[in-house]
C-alpha positions as CSV (number, residue, x, y, z in Angstrom):
1,M,17.1,7.0,-1.1
2,I,17.6,4.4,-3.8
3,P,15.6,4.4,-7.2
4,L,12.6,2.1,-7.1
5,N,10.8,0.1,-9.7
6,F,8.1,2.7,-10.0
7,P,7.8,5.5,-12.5
8,P,9.5,8.7,-11.2
9,A,7.5,10.4,-8.5
10,N,7.6,14.1,-7.8
11,L,7.5,13.9,-4.1
12,V,7.9,17.1,-2.0
13,I,10.8,16.5,0.3
14,S,12.0,18.8,3.0
15,T,14.6,18.9,5.7
16,T,14.7,20.1,9.2
17,D,17.7,20.3,11.7
18,Q,16.7,16.9,13.0
19,S,15.3,14.8,9.9
20,V,14.3,14.5,6.3
21,M,10.5,14.6,5.7
22,V,8.2,13.9,2.8
23,F,4.8,15.2,2.2
24,D,2.1,12.6,2.3
25,R,-0.7,13.6,-0.2
26,I,-3.1,11.3,1.4
27,R,-2.6,12.2,5.1
28,R,-2.0,15.9,4.0
29,R,1.1,16.3,6.3
30,H,4.8,15.8,6.3
31,V,6.0,12.5,7.7
32,A,9.6,11.2,8.3
33,L,11.2,9.9,5.2
34,T,12.2,6.3,6.1
35,P,13.1,3.7,3.5
36,E,9.5,2.2,4.0
37,E,7.9,5.6,3.6
38,W,9.9,6.1,0.4
39,V,8.4,2.9,-1.0
40,R,4.9,3.8,0.3
41,Q,4.9,7.2,-1.3
42,H,5.9,5.9,-4.6
43,L,3.2,3.4,-4.5
44,I,0.7,6.0,-3.7
45,H,2.0,8.1,-6.5
46,Y,1.8,5.2,-8.9
47,L,-1.8,4.1,-7.8
48,V,-3.1,7.6,-8.3
49,E,-1.1,8.9,-11.4
50,H,-0.8,5.6,-13.3
51,R,-3.6,3.2,-12.1
52,G,-6.6,5.7,-11.7
53,Y,-7.1,5.5,-7.9
54,R,-8.8,8.5,-6.3
55,P,-6.8,10.0,-3.5
56,S,-9.9,10.4,-1.5
57,L,-10.5,6.6,-1.6
58,I,-7.0,5.7,-0.2
59,S,-6.1,5.2,3.5
60,V,-2.6,5.3,4.8
61,E,-1.9,3.3,7.9
62,A,-5.4,2.4,8.1
63,K,-6.2,1.0,11.6
64,L,-7.7,-2.5,12.0
65,K,-8.3,-4.9,14.9
66,L,-6.7,-8.2,14.6
67,N,-6.8,-10.7,17.5
68,R,-7.9,-7.9,19.9
69,M,-4.7,-5.9,18.9
70,T,-4.7,-2.8,16.8
71,R,-2.6,-3.1,13.6
72,R,-2.0,-0.6,10.6
73,A,-2.2,-1.7,7.0
74,D,0.2,0.5,5.0
75,V,-2.2,1.3,2.1
76,V,-5.9,0.5,1.7
77,C,-7.7,1.5,-1.6
78,W,-11.5,1.6,-1.3
79,V,-14.2,1.1,-4.1
80,D,-16.2,3.7,-2.3
81,P,-16.4,5.0,1.3
82,N,-19.2,2.7,2.2
83,S,-17.9,-0.6,0.8
84,K,-15.2,-3.2,1.3
85,P,-11.7,-2.4,0.2
86,W,-10.5,-3.0,-3.3
87,L,-6.7,-3.4,-2.5
88,V,-4.5,-3.7,0.6
89,A,-0.8,-3.1,0.4
90,E,1.9,-3.9,2.6
91,C,5.2,-1.8,2.0
92,K,8.6,-2.8,3.1
93,A,11.9,-1.0,2.8
94,P,13.9,-1.9,-0.4
95,E,16.4,-4.1,1.6
96,V,13.6,-6.3,3.1
97,D,13.0,-9.5,1.3
98,L,9.4,-10.2,0.3
99,S,9.2,-13.4,2.3
100,Q,6.4,-15.6,3.3
101,M,6.3,-13.7,6.6
102,V,5.5,-10.5,4.7
103,L,2.8,-12.2,2.7
104,D,1.3,-13.7,5.8
105,Q,1.3,-10.4,7.5
106,A,-0.7,-8.9,4.5
107,L,-3.1,-11.9,4.4
108,R,-3.8,-11.5,8.1
109,Y,-4.7,-7.9,7.6
110,N,-7.0,-9.0,4.7
111,M,-8.8,-11.5,7.0
112,V,-10.2,-8.4,8.6
113,L,-10.4,-6.1,5.5
114,N,-11.5,-8.6,2.9
115,A,-10.1,-6.8,-0.1
116,K,-10.2,-8.2,-3.7
117,Y,-6.4,-7.7,-4.0
118,V,-3.4,-8.0,-1.8
119,L,-0.1,-6.4,-2.6
120,I,3.2,-6.7,-1.1
121,T,6.2,-4.6,-2.3
122,N,9.5,-3.4,-1.2
123,G,9.7,-0.9,-4.2
124,L,11.9,-3.2,-6.3
125,I,9.6,-6.2,-6.5
126,H,5.8,-6.2,-6.5
127,V,3.7,-9.3,-5.8
128,C,0.0,-9.0,-6.2
129,Y,-2.6,-11.6,-5.3
130,E,-6.4,-11.7,-6.3
131,M,-8.5,-13.0,-3.5
132,P,-11.3,-14.9,-5.1
133,G,-13.3,-15.5,-1.9
134,S,-13.2,-17.0,1.4
135,G,-11.9,-20.6,1.6
136,T,-10.1,-20.4,-1.8
137,T,-6.5,-20.0,-2.6
138,A,-5.1,-16.6,-3.5
139,K,-4.1,-16.3,-7.1
140,M,-0.9,-14.4,-8.0
141,I,-1.4,-12.0,-10.8
142,G,1.3,-10.3,-12.9
143,V,0.3,-6.6,-12.4
144,I,-1.1,-4.1,-9.9
145,P,-4.7,-3.8,-10.8
146,D,-6.3,-0.5,-12.0
147,A,-8.8,1.2,-9.8
148,P,-12.2,-0.3,-10.5
149,S,-13.7,1.2,-13.6
150,F,-16.9,2.1,-11.8
151,I,-15.3,4.7,-9.4
């Protein structure tokens, strides 16, 4: 896997006869190490170790209903278990461009989730938007936000 634009992450990687696996600290199980998973695990490490997010308030592949279809948001960070999300992230493999289609996908998920921040990343480039409220335009911000200080 290629180096990403995140601090080094001490990921637990194992191999079987069939595949390479990485331990997901949120789901607490080994998952196939795909290029997208490489990005997702580095993002989770970054959020927890460098931005103050609590692992217990992070969901991976969070199910949501969108137009009567079940979708999965890559990473959702919650303020607390009973509130709306703080951040929703869509992760792509490093070779995938962060196109308008990728942003639209994340924004569609956020129509259901109503998170304060929407992040798209391919591990090399990270683009984060602050969502000021319904009916207003998303504002691009230059950083991935810290966890809310009241958690």
